[in-house]
C-alpha positions as a Markdown table, in Angstrom:
| # | Residue | x | y | z |
|---|---|---|---|---|
| 1 | Met | 48.0 | -36.2 | -9.4 |
| 2 | Ile | 48.3 | -34.5 | -5.9 |
| 3 | Glu | 49.6 | -31.3 | -7.3 |
| 4 | Ser | 46.6 | -31.0 | -9.7 |
| 5 | Val | 44.2 | -31.4 | -6.9 |
| 6 | Arg | 46.1 | -28.7 | -5.0 |
| 7 | Arg | 46.0 | -26.4 | -7.8 |
| 8 | His | 42.1 | -27.0 | -8.4 |
| 9 | Arg | 41.5 | -26.7 | -4.7 |
| 10 | Gly | 43.3 | -23.3 | -4.8 |
| 11 | Leu | 41.4 | -22.2 | -8.1 |
| 12 | Thr | 38.1 | -23.1 | -6.0 |
| 13 | Ala | 39.2 | -21.0 | -2.9 |
| 14 | Phe | 40.2 | -18.1 | -5.2 |
| 15 | Val | 36.6 | -18.2 | -7.0 |
| 16 | Ala | 34.9 | -18.7 | -3.7 |
| 17 | Val | 36.9 | -15.4 | -2.5 |
| 18 | Val | 36.1 | -13.3 | -5.7 |
| 19 | Leu | 32.3 | -14.4 | -5.3 |
| 20 | Ala | 32.1 | -13.4 | -1.7 |
| 21 | Ile | 33.5 | -9.8 | -2.5 |
| 22 | Ala | 31.4 | -9.4 | -5.4 |
| 23 | Ala | 28.4 | -10.2 | -3.1 |
| 24 | Val | 29.5 | -7.9 | -0.6 |
| 25 | Leu | 29.9 | -5.0 | -3.2 |
| 26 | Val | 26.1 | -5.8 | -4.5 |
| 27 | Ile | 24.8 | -5.5 | -1.1 |
| 28 | Arg | 26.7 | -2.4 | -0.3 |
| 29 | Ser | 25.5 | -1.0 | -3.8 |
| 30 | Gln | 21.7 | -2.0 | -2.8 |
| 31 | Ala | 22.2 | -0.5 | 0.7 |
| 32 | Ala | 23.4 | 2.9 | -0.8 |
| 33 | Thr | 20.6 | 3.2 | -3.0 |
| 34 | Gly | 18.2 | 2.0 | -0.4 |
| 35 | His | 16.0 | 0.5 | -3.2 |
| 36 | Pro | 17.9 | -1.5 | -5.7 |
| 37 | Ser | 14.7 | -2.3 | -7.7 |
| 38 | Ala | 13.6 | 1.2 | -8.5 |
| 39 | Thr | 15.4 | 2.9 | -11.3 |
| 40 | Thr | 14.6 | 6.7 | -10.7 |
| 41 | Gly | 13.9 | 8.6 | -7.7 |
| 42 | Ala | 16.3 | 9.6 | -4.8 |
| 43 | Gln | 19.6 | 7.7 | -4.8 |
| 44 | Gln | 22.7 | 7.6 | -2.6 |
| 45 | Leu | 20.8 | 8.0 | 0.6 |
| 46 | Gly | 22.9 | 5.3 | 2.4 |
| 47 | Asp | 21.3 | 2.7 | 4.6 |
| 48 | Pro | 19.6 | 4.3 | 7.6 |
| 49 | Asp | 19.8 | 2.6 | 11.0 |
| 50 | Tyr | 17.1 | 3.5 | 13.3 |
| 51 | Gly | 18.8 | 1.7 | 16.3 |
| 52 | Val | 16.1 | -0.8 | 16.8 |
| 53 | Cys | 14.9 | -4.4 | 15.6 |
| 54 | Arg | 12.8 | -3.9 | 12.6 |
| 55 | Gly | 11.7 | -5.9 | 9.4 |
| 56 | Val | 9.7 | -8.7 | 8.9 |
| 57 | Asp | 10.9 | -11.0 | 11.3 |
| 58 | Pro | 8.4 | -11.8 | 14.1 |
| 59 | Arg | 11.1 | -12.1 | 16.6 |
| 60 | Cys | 11.4 | -8.1 | 16.5 |
| 61 | Tyr | 7.8 | -8.3 | 18.1 |
| 62 | His | 7.4 | -8.0 | 22.1 |
| 63 | Asn | 4.7 | -10.3 | 23.2 |
| 64 | Trp | 4.6 | -8.8 | 26.8 |
| 65 | Gly | 0.8 | -9.5 | 27.4 |
| 66 | Asn | -0.5 | -6.1 | 27.3 |
| 67 | Phe | -3.3 | -7.1 | 25.4 |
| 68 | Asp | -6.2 | -9.3 | 26.1 |
| 69 | Pro | -8.2 | -10.5 | 23.2 |
| 70 | Thr | -11.1 | -11.6 | 25.6 |
| 71 | Lys | -11.7 | -7.9 | 26.3 |
| 72 | Gly | -12.6 | -7.2 | 22.6 |
| 73 | Trp | -10.9 | -5.1 | 20.1 |
| 74 | Arg | -10.3 | -1.5 | 20.1 |
| 75 | Val | -8.3 | 1.1 | 18.1 |
| 76 | Leu | -7.7 | 4.7 | 18.4 |
| 77 | Leu | -8.1 | 6.9 | 15.3 |
| 78 | Phe | -5.8 | 10.0 | 15.5 |
| 79 | Thr | -6.1 | 12.7 | 13.0 |
| 80 | Arg | -4.5 | 15.9 | 14.6 |
| 81 | Thr | -2.9 | 18.2 | 12.0 |
| 82 | Ala | -0.3 | 20.9 | 12.7 |
| 83 | Gly | -0.2 | 21.8 | 9.3 |
| 84 | Pro | -1.8 | 21.3 | 6.0 |
| 85 | Arg | -5.2 | 19.5 | 6.7 |
| 86 | His | -7.0 | 17.2 | 4.3 |
| 87 | Ala | -10.5 | 18.0 | 3.3 |
| 88 | Asn | -11.6 | 14.4 | 4.0 |
| 89 | Leu | -10.9 | 15.2 | 7.8 |
| 90 | Gly | -13.5 | 17.9 | 7.9 |
| 91 | Pro | -13.1 | 20.6 | 10.5 |
| 92 | Ala | -10.8 | 20.3 | 13.5 |
| 93 | Leu | -12.2 | 18.3 | 16.2 |
| 94 | Ala | -13.0 | 19.5 | 19.8 |
| 95 | Ala | -10.9 | 18.6 | 22.8 |
| 96 | Gly | -11.6 | 15.2 | 24.5 |
| 97 | Leu | -12.2 | 11.6 | 23.4 |
| 98 | Asn | -15.1 | 11.0 | 21.0 |
| 99 | Pro | -16.0 | 14.4 | 20.6 |
| 100 | Pro | -19.0 | 15.3 | 18.2 |
| 101 | Leu | -18.5 | 14.5 | 14.6 |
| 102 | Thr | -20.0 | 16.4 | 11.6 |
| 103 | Ala | -20.9 | 14.9 | 8.2 |
| 104 | Ala | -17.7 | 16.8 | 6.9 |
| 105 | Asn | -15.5 | 14.4 | 9.1 |
| 106 | Val | -15.5 | 11.5 | 6.4 |
| 107 | Val | -12.3 | 9.9 | 7.4 |
| 108 | Gln | -13.6 | 9.7 | 11.4 |
| 109 | Asn | -17.0 | 8.5 | 10.5 |
| 110 | Gly | -15.6 | 6.0 | 7.8 |
| 111 | Val | -13.3 | 4.3 | 9.9 |
| 112 | Val | -16.0 | 4.1 | 12.9 |
| 113 | Ala | -18.2 | 2.5 | 10.5 |
| 114 | Leu | -15.6 | 0.3 | 9.2 |
| 115 | Gly | -15.1 | -1.0 | 13.0 |
| 116 | Ala | -18.8 | -1.3 | 13.5 |
| 117 | Ala | -19.1 | -3.5 | 10.5 |
| 118 | Asn | -16.2 | -5.7 | 11.3 |
| 119 | Gly | -16.2 | -6.4 | 15.2 |
| 120 | Phe | -13.9 | -3.6 | 16.5 |
| 121 | Ala | -14.5 | -0.3 | 18.5 |
| 122 | Val | -13.0 | 2.9 | 17.4 |
| 123 | Asp | -12.3 | 5.9 | 19.5 |
| 124 | Trp | -11.1 | 9.2 | 18.0 |
| 125 | Thr | -9.5 | 12.2 | 19.0 |
| 126 | Glu | -7.2 | 15.1 | 17.9 |
| 127 | Asp | -6.5 | 16.0 | 21.8 |
| 128 | Leu | -3.1 | 15.5 | 22.8 |
| 129 | Ala | -4.2 | 14.9 | 26.4 |
| 130 | Gln | -5.7 | 11.8 | 25.2 |
| 131 | Val | -2.2 | 10.3 | 23.8 |
| 132 | Ser | 0.2 | 11.5 | 26.5 |
| 133 | Ser | 0.9 | 8.4 | 28.4 |
| 134 | Pro | 1.5 | 4.8 | 27.4 |
| 135 | Asn | -1.2 | 3.6 | 29.7 |
| 136 | Gln | -3.8 | 5.6 | 27.9 |
| 137 | Leu | -2.4 | 3.9 | 24.5 |
| 138 | Phe | -2.3 | 0.4 | 25.9 |
| 139 | Arg | -6.4 | 0.7 | 26.3 |
| 140 | Tyr | -6.0 | 0.0 | 22.2 |
| 141 | Asn | -4.8 | -2.8 | 20.0 |
| 142 | Ala | -3.8 | -0.4 | 17.5 |
| 143 | Val | -3.6 | 3.3 | 17.0 |
| 144 | Ile | -4.3 | 4.8 | 13.5 |
| 145 | Phe | -2.6 | 8.1 | 12.4 |
| 146 | Phe | -4.8 | 9.0 | 9.3 |
| 147 | Ser | -3.5 | 12.2 | 7.3 |
| 148 | Thr | -1.9 | 13.7 | 10.5 |
| 149 | Ser | 0.3 | 16.4 | 9.5 |
| 150 | Arg | 3.6 | 18.2 | 10.7 |
| 151 | Asp | 4.4 | 18.4 | 14.4 |
| 152 | Ala | 1.3 | 16.5 | 15.5 |
| 153 | Leu | 2.8 | 15.3 | 18.9 |
| 154 | Asp | 4.4 | 17.2 | 21.7 |
| 155 | Asp | 7.1 | 15.5 | 23.9 |
| 156 | Ala | 4.9 | 13.5 | 26.0 |
| 157 | Ala | 2.8 | 12.0 | 23.2 |
| 158 | Gln | 6.0 | 11.1 | 21.5 |
| 159 | Thr | 7.3 | 9.1 | 24.5 |
| 160 | Ala | 3.8 | 7.5 | 25.1 |
| 161 | Leu | 3.9 | 6.3 | 21.3 |
| 162 | Arg | 7.2 | 4.9 | 21.5 |
| 163 | Gln | 6.6 | 3.1 | 24.8 |
| 164 | Tyr | 3.3 | 1.8 | 23.4 |
| 165 | Ile | 5.0 | 0.5 | 20.5 |
| 166 | Arg | 8.0 | -0.8 | 22.4 |
| 167 | Gly | 5.2 | -2.9 | 24.4 |
| 168 | Gly | 3.8 | -4.6 | 21.5 |
| 169 | Gly | 1.2 | -2.1 | 20.1 |
| 170 | Gly | 0.1 | -1.9 | 16.7 |
| 171 | Phe | 0.2 | 1.2 | 14.2 |
| 172 | Val | -1.6 | 2.2 | 11.3 |
| 173 | Gly | -0.1 | 4.8 | 9.1 |
| 174 | Ala | -2.5 | 5.9 | 6.3 |
| 175 | His | -1.7 | 9.0 | 3.7 |
| 176 | Asn | -0.5 | 12.1 | 5.3 |
| 177 | Ala | 0.9 | 10.3 | 8.2 |
| 178 | Phe | 3.7 | 10.2 | 6.0 |
| 179 | Gly | 3.9 | 14.1 | 6.3 |
| 180 | Thr | 4.2 | 13.7 | 10.1 |
| 181 | Glu | 6.9 | 14.3 | 12.6 |
| 182 | Tyr | 9.7 | 15.0 | 9.7 |
| 183 | Asn | 12.4 | 15.7 | 12.2 |
| 184 | Trp | 11.8 | 12.7 | 14.2 |
| 185 | Pro | 14.3 | 9.7 | 13.3 |
| 186 | Trp | 12.3 | 7.1 | 15.4 |
| 187 | Tyr | 8.9 | 7.8 | 13.5 |
| 188 | Glu | 10.3 | 7.7 | 10.3 |
| 189 | Gly | 11.7 | 4.2 | 10.9 |
| 190 | Leu | 7.9 | 3.5 | 12.2 |
| 191 | Leu | 6.8 | 4.4 | 8.6 |
| 192 | Gly | 9.3 | 1.9 | 7.2 |
| 193 | Gly | 12.2 | 4.1 | 6.9 |
| 194 | Ala | 10.3 | 6.4 | 4.5 |
| 195 | Asn | 8.8 | 10.0 | 4.2 |
| 196 | Tyr | 6.6 | 11.7 | 2.2 |
| 197 | Tyr | 8.4 | 14.3 | -0.2 |
| 198 | Asp | 6.1 | 15.2 | -2.9 |
| 199 | His | 3.3 | 14.1 | -5.3 |
| 200 | Gly | 2.2 | 14.8 | -8.8 |
| 201 | Pro | -1.2 | 15.5 | -10.0 |
| 202 | Glu | -4.3 | 13.7 | -8.6 |
| 203 | Gln | -5.1 | 11.0 | -11.2 |
| 204 | Thr | -6.2 | 7.5 | -11.7 |
| 205 | Gly | -3.6 | 4.8 | -12.1 |
| 206 | Thr | -3.4 | 1.0 | -11.7 |
| 207 | Val | -2.3 | -0.6 | -8.3 |
| 208 | Arg | -0.6 | -3.7 | -8.4 |
| 209 | Thr | -1.0 | -6.1 | -5.5 |
| 210 | Val | 2.5 | -7.8 | -5.5 |
| 211 | Asp | 2.0 | -9.7 | -2.4 |
| 212 | Arg | -1.3 | -11.5 | -1.7 |
| 213 | His | -0.3 | -13.5 | 1.3 |
| 214 | Asp | -1.2 | -10.8 | 3.5 |
| 215 | Val | -4.4 | -10.3 | 5.3 |
| 216 | Ser | -4.7 | -6.7 | 3.8 |
| 217 | Thr | -4.4 | -7.9 | 0.2 |
| 218 | Ser | -5.6 | -11.5 | 0.0 |
| 219 | Ser | -9.1 | -10.5 | -1.4 |
| 220 | Leu | -7.6 | -7.9 | -3.7 |
| 221 | Pro | -7.4 | -8.5 | -7.5 |
| 222 | Ser | -3.8 | -8.6 | -8.7 |
| 223 | Arg | -4.4 | -5.1 | -10.6 |
| 224 | Trp | -7.0 | -2.6 | -9.7 |
| 225 | Gly | -7.9 | 1.1 | -10.5 |
| 226 | Phe | -7.7 | 3.8 | -8.1 |
| 227 | Glu | -7.3 | 7.3 | -8.0 |
| 228 | Asp | -4.9 | 9.4 | -5.5 |
| 229 | Glu | -1.9 | 11.9 | -5.2 |
| 230 | Trp | 0.9 | 8.9 | -5.6 |
| 231 | Tyr | 3.3 | 10.2 | -3.0 |
| 232 | Asn | 6.8 | 10.1 | -4.0 |
| 233 | Leu | 9.0 | 9.2 | -0.7 |
| 234 | Val | 12.3 | 10.3 | 0.5 |
| 235 | Pro | 13.7 | 7.9 | 2.0 |
| 236 | Tyr | 12.4 | 5.0 | 0.3 |
| 237 | Pro | 11.0 | 2.1 | 2.5 |
| 238 | Ser | 13.5 | -0.4 | 3.5 |
| 239 | Lys | 13.4 | -3.8 | 5.4 |
| 240 | Val | 9.8 | -4.0 | 4.9 |
| 241 | Arg | 7.3 | -6.2 | 3.2 |
| 242 | Ile | 5.9 | -4.4 | 0.2 |
| 243 | Leu | 2.4 | -5.5 | -0.6 |
| 244 | Ala | 1.2 | -3.1 | -3.5 |
| 245 | Thr | 2.7 | -0.7 | -5.9 |
| 246 | Val | 1.4 | 1.6 | -8.5 |
| 247 | Asp | 2.3 | 1.0 | -12.1 |
| 248 | Glu | 3.6 | 4.2 | -13.3 |
| 249 | Ser | 3.1 | 3.6 | -16.8 |
| 250 | Thr | -0.7 | 3.9 | -16.1 |
| 251 | Leu | -0.3 | 7.5 | -14.5 |
| 252 | Thr | -1.1 | 9.5 | -17.8 |
| 253 | Arg | -0.5 | 12.9 | -16.1 |
| 254 | Gly | 3.1 | 12.0 | -15.2 |
| 255 | Val | 4.9 | 10.9 | -12.0 |
| 256 | Ala | 7.0 | 14.0 | -11.3 |
| 257 | Gly | 6.2 | 15.8 | -8.1 |
| 258 | Ser | 5.7 | 19.3 | -7.2 |
| 259 | Met | 9.3 | 19.5 | -6.0 |
| 260 | Gly | 11.1 | 18.0 | -8.6 |
| 261 | His | 10.8 | 14.0 | -7.6 |
| 262 | Pro | 10.9 | 12.0 | -10.7 |
| 263 | Gly | 9.0 | 9.1 | -9.4 |
| 264 | His | 10.2 | 5.4 | -8.4 |
| 265 | Gly | 10.4 | 3.7 | -11.6 |
| 266 | Asp | 9.6 | 0.0 | -11.8 |
| 267 | Thr | 8.8 | -0.2 | -8.1 |
| 268 | His | 6.6 | 2.5 | -6.6 |
| 269 | Pro | 5.2 | 1.2 | -3.4 |
| 270 | Val | 1.9 | 2.3 | -1.9 |
| 271 | Ala | 1.4 | -0.2 | 0.9 |
| 272 | Trp | 3.6 | -2.2 | 3.2 |
| 273 | Cys | 4.3 | -3.5 | 6.9 |
| 274 | Gln | 7.0 | -4.6 | 9.2 |
| 275 | Tyr | 7.7 | -5.0 | 12.7 |
| 276 | Tyr | 9.3 | -2.2 | 14.4 |
| 277 | Asp | 11.0 | -1.9 | 17.8 |
| 278 | Gly | 8.5 | -4.2 | 19.5 |
| 279 | Gly | 5.5 | -3.3 | 17.8 |
| 280 | Arg | 3.5 | -3.8 | 14.5 |
| 281 | Ala | 3.3 | -1.2 | 11.7 |
| 282 | Trp | 1.1 | -1.4 | 8.5 |
| 283 | Leu | 1.4 | 1.5 | 6.2 |
| 284 | Thr | -0.3 | 2.9 | 3.0 |
| 285 | Thr | 0.3 | 6.3 | 1.2 |
| 286 | Leu | -3.2 | 6.0 | -0.1 |
| 287 | Gly | -6.2 | 7.8 | 1.2 |
| 288 | His | -6.6 | 11.3 | -0.1 |
| 289 | Asp | -10.1 | 11.5 | -1.5 |
| 290 | Ala | -13.5 | 11.7 | 0.8 |
| 291 | Ala | -15.3 | 9.3 | -1.6 |
| 292 | Leu | -13.2 | 6.3 | -0.4 |
| 293 | Phe | -15.6 | 6.0 | 2.4 |
| 294 | Asp | -18.8 | 6.8 | 0.7 |
| 295 | Leu | -20.4 | 3.2 | 0.0 |
| 296 | Asn | -22.8 | 4.6 | -2.7 |
| 297 | Ala | -19.8 | 6.4 | -4.7 |
| 298 | Thr | -18.2 | 5.0 | -8.0 |
| 299 | Phe | -15.0 | 6.4 | -6.8 |
| 300 | Pro | -12.1 | 4.3 | -8.5 |
| 301 | Gly | -11.0 | 1.7 | -6.2 |
| 302 | Ala | -12.9 | 2.6 | -3.1 |
| 303 | Ala | -14.1 | -0.7 | -2.4 |
| 304 | Glu | -10.5 | -2.1 | -2.7 |
| 305 | Tyr | -9.3 | 0.7 | -0.6 |
| 306 | Arg | -11.7 | -0.2 | 2.3 |
| 307 | Ser | -10.6 | -3.9 | 2.1 |
| 308 | Leu | -6.8 | -2.9 | 2.2 |
| 309 | Leu | -7.1 | -0.6 | 5.2 |
| 310 | Leu | -9.6 | -3.0 | 7.0 |
| 311 | Gly | -6.9 | -5.9 | 6.8 |
| 312 | Gly | -4.1 | -3.6 | 7.9 |
| 313 | Ile | -6.1 | -2.5 | 10.8 |
| 314 | Glu | -7.3 | -6.1 | 11.7 |
| 315 | Ser | -3.7 | -7.4 | 11.3 |
| 316 | Ala | -1.9 | -4.6 | 13.3 |
| 317 | Met | -4.2 | -5.0 | 16.0 |
| 318 | Gly | -3.4 | -8.9 | 16.1 |
| 319 | Met | -6.9 | -9.7 | 15.5 |
| 320 | Lys | -5.7 | -11.5 | 12.2 |
| 321 | Pro | -2.3 | -12.6 | 11.2 |
| 322 | Phe | 0.1 | -9.8 | 10.6 |
| 323 | Cys | 2.6 | -9.3 | 7.7 |
| 324 | Arg | 2.7 | -12.7 | 6.5 |
């Protein structure tokens, strides 16, 4: 009897070891692909470590008292481009804070209107002198990069952004924020460990709201039509809470990008959130078309997009719960 028990215990221990080894191999396999649920796209990219606390654990956030809600809510919209410029940004802005806008500055006018209708102030700039110190940025509950491009920041602005985020700042990255600061690993991590690689034809598709617990998605339908360029990403976001994806089967003009990316298969994210290096970051690859901010337009998904973006801004500011 005793010998039988010993053999049983030995077998149990052996099985436990085998299962543990198998679990490690699965984890390593998932880390190697970076996105185990995607069946296509870039593979074997490793598991980038950006050297900071990041993910969905709120303990990564630094609540150091840099923001006083009793003083109101304010964001800074930064739209500087050092490369391709999306048409919905309009002409480049003059120097200074809140320079004059034209009707063609659709994004700037749209975000200002979004703030005015929802209780927060919006300043806007493309002037590096306005973002060159952390103290300048700490005047804002969140900083929004909307379709910035290439090396939009100099050394002083890079340092200011990093110190601002480390001090508990909020960041919203929309559309070509993913085509910005390619050679700065810390910024790639701020985006969720992701970068723009290419996109296919602009076309309508169906967005799937995969997490409706977040402020930015709670009022959205489970599926909604939208038109965009549908960015393909390398790397693919990791350690984030994916909020929305695009159903690639609804993209009738194909998912392959201009530089050969085959798409992301079953899980093609278009919005997500994370804590990063002390701050909050809410991200979306969507936002290509100017009609998104036209309240009278019948552009597919315009109202849903404004709701998504509004919730992202409010949560990144700390005005509403973040990434829950």
